[in-house]
N, C-alpha and C positions, 0 to 999 in steps of 0.2 A: 861492848861487847867483840868477841874474840872472832878473825877474820879464821876464815877455812884457809886452810894451808894445802898446797898443792898434793902431799901424801893424800887429804881427806878426798879430794879429789879423784885421784888415782883410784882410791879403796872403793869410793862410790861407783866408777865406772866397771872395777872389776866384777862387783857386785852386780850390776845389770846385766851384765855380758853372761854370767854365769846363771842366772835365771834364764835369761834368752834363749840359751844351750838346751836348759832345762827343760823348759816350753819346749821348742823344738822337736827334742827328743820323745816328750809325751806324746805329742800332735804326729808323729811318726809313727810310733808306736801303735796308737788308736788306728792311724789310716790300714796297717799291714794286719791288723787284727780284723779290721770290719773289710779286707779284701778278701782273705781267709776264710770268712765267715761268707760272704759271698759266693766264691767258687764252691763252697762245701754245698749251699743248697742248689746251685746248678748241676751239680753233677746227682743231687739225687734226683733232680728233673729229668736227667738224661738215661734213656736207656743204657740195657747190658751190651756192649760192643760185643757180640757172637763172632764177626768175622773181622777181614783184616782191614777193612775199610774204618777210619773214626767215625765216633759217634757225632751227630749233630744234633743243634736245638732245637733247630724246626725241622719237623717232617711232615710230607702229605701222606695222610693214610691212602694205601690202596683201597679201588671202590672197584668191584665186579658186578656190572651192569644187571641187573635183573631182568627176564622174562616175563613182565607182566600182562602177557597174552593168553589168556585162559587155552586149553586143550580142548579138543571137542570130548563129550564123555570122561572127564576130568572127574575121576573120584574124590572130592574134595571135602564129602559130607560123610564119609564112610559109609553110605547106602549104596548098595550094586544097581550098576546102570543097567536094567532089562530092555533096552531100545535095543533094534537090529542096526547091526553097522553097515553100510552099502557105501563104495565109491563110486563116485559120478565120473565118468568119461565122456568122450565124443562118441562112442560107439553104445552107450546105454541105449539110445533111441531106437537102435537096432537088435536089441538083446534078446527081443520075444522070437525073434526068427532066425536061428540058425539051421533049420531045416528047409523040409519044401513047401513051396506056399504057392498057392493059385490066384487066378486072374478071375474077376467075376464070369467073364466071356473069353472062352479062347478064341481069342482074335488079337490084333495088334493095338498098341495106346497110339490114338489120332492126336493129342492134344497133353503136353507134361503138366506138369506141378510147377507156377512159377516162381516158389521160393520167394514170394515178398515182391516180385516184380509186377508191373503193371503192364499188361497186356491189352490190346483193343476187343472187345465185345463184339459182334457182327450183331446178334442179336439185340443188347441193349445198345449198340451205338456209342460205346462209351469206352472211357480205358480200367480197369478193374485188375484185382489179382484173382491166380487160378487157384485153390487151396486143394486141387482133387488132381486126378488122372483121368482124360477119356477114353475109353474103351469101345472102339467101332462095334456096332451091332445092326439088328435089323427089330421092327416092332415083331413082340410074340416071342423072340427068343428065349431059352432057360437061362437065368442068372443063378450062378451058385455061391455058395459062402467058400470065402478063403481058406478058410480054418474053421475046427471047432468051435463051439460057441453057444452064446444064450440072446436069444432077442431081446432087447431091452425097449427098443420104439418101433411102432410102424404109424405113419404120419401120411397126411397128406396136404399139400398147400397150394399155392397160387404161382411160387417161386420155383421151387425144385419137382414140384409133383409130387410122383411116389415116393416114399423114401423109408428105408430099413436101416436101423441102426442096429448092431451086432458087437458084444462085447466079446472077444476072442483070448483075452486072460492074460495074465505078464502085462497089465495094462493099458493094453491095445484094444481101442474101438475103431469099428470101420464105419462109415454111412455109405451106403448103399442109394442113390439117387439115380431115380428114371426104372425104378422096379418095383412094380403092382407086388405086393407081397403074397404069398401062398402060405406064409407061416404067420404062426402068431406071437402075440408079445408073452415072454416069459418061456418059448418055445426054446428047447435046446437043440442045436445043428451040429451036424458034422461037416467035415472037410470035402468039399464037393457036391454037397446035398444042394439039392433046386430051393431057390426059397422066394422065388418070382419070377416075372415075365415082363421082358421089356418097353417101356413105354416111352414118350416124348417125355423131355424137359422143358417147361416153357422158358426158362431162362436161358438155356444154350439150344435153343431149338432150330436157329439157323448153322447151326453145329451139325448138323445129322443128329441120324441115333445113334445113340450109346449109352453105356451106363456112367456115371459119374461116379468115381469111388475117392471118401475122401479117409484118410484114417487119421489118428492121435494117438502116442502113447503117453500115459500120465498127465491127460488134458492138455498136453501140446501138440499143436497141427505139424506133422511131417509128410515127408514125401511117400508117398507110397510103394512107389519102385524099389527105397532104399528099407523101406519099414518092411515091407514083404519079402526083402532078400531075394528081389527080383532084377538086380542092377544087371548081373552077367545075360538073363535073358532078355533084358531089353536093348543091351548093346548087339547080340544075338540079331535079334530083328533089322535093327538101324543098317545092320553090315548086310542082311539079305534083303534091302529095299534097293 
């Protein structure tokens, strides 16, 4: 058997080295190609760079918060809205009374509207709200309408005695307690017209003879002095006392 010489071993080492170099080059070429391919794919994913700032791979889209609250009377169905539009303000409760209005009796207010506060009742010997104003008078005095209107109720009960209710328009309803009617239900009245005569009010008997006047605007009880635009007159009366 022939022994391998030193030359044969040297050739074998050269051959292995050669193939090793070739394999390294192939791997390097493959890696470079893969890197070029990945870079190309990334560029395809990037947006066009329109400004001076470099493009970024990850971006957060800008969002605008939408107002989801629906607007009143918004025409979202393409059907026209024929409803009347009105604005509600703190002065709405006074809106029917921009002109001159009268009190049922030509005298002074002896007891004010309590505006929800509890006040002592001498007649009932308890604390309760006073939802109107009391205008002093005498039994048999003529009581008049504060403004034009239509009589809607003429009643009598054990608590308030004789009561007349008149709708004065623009949402105003006035209740005249302690007035025995000389008008009928459904009758039209004019401002200053006599609607009845003063009688006693059982629930307020110890407060003296008076007409108890309550007012409502759109179903809400309000201070008659303010509702009837009589605030200035009430202040003058207080200063005169």
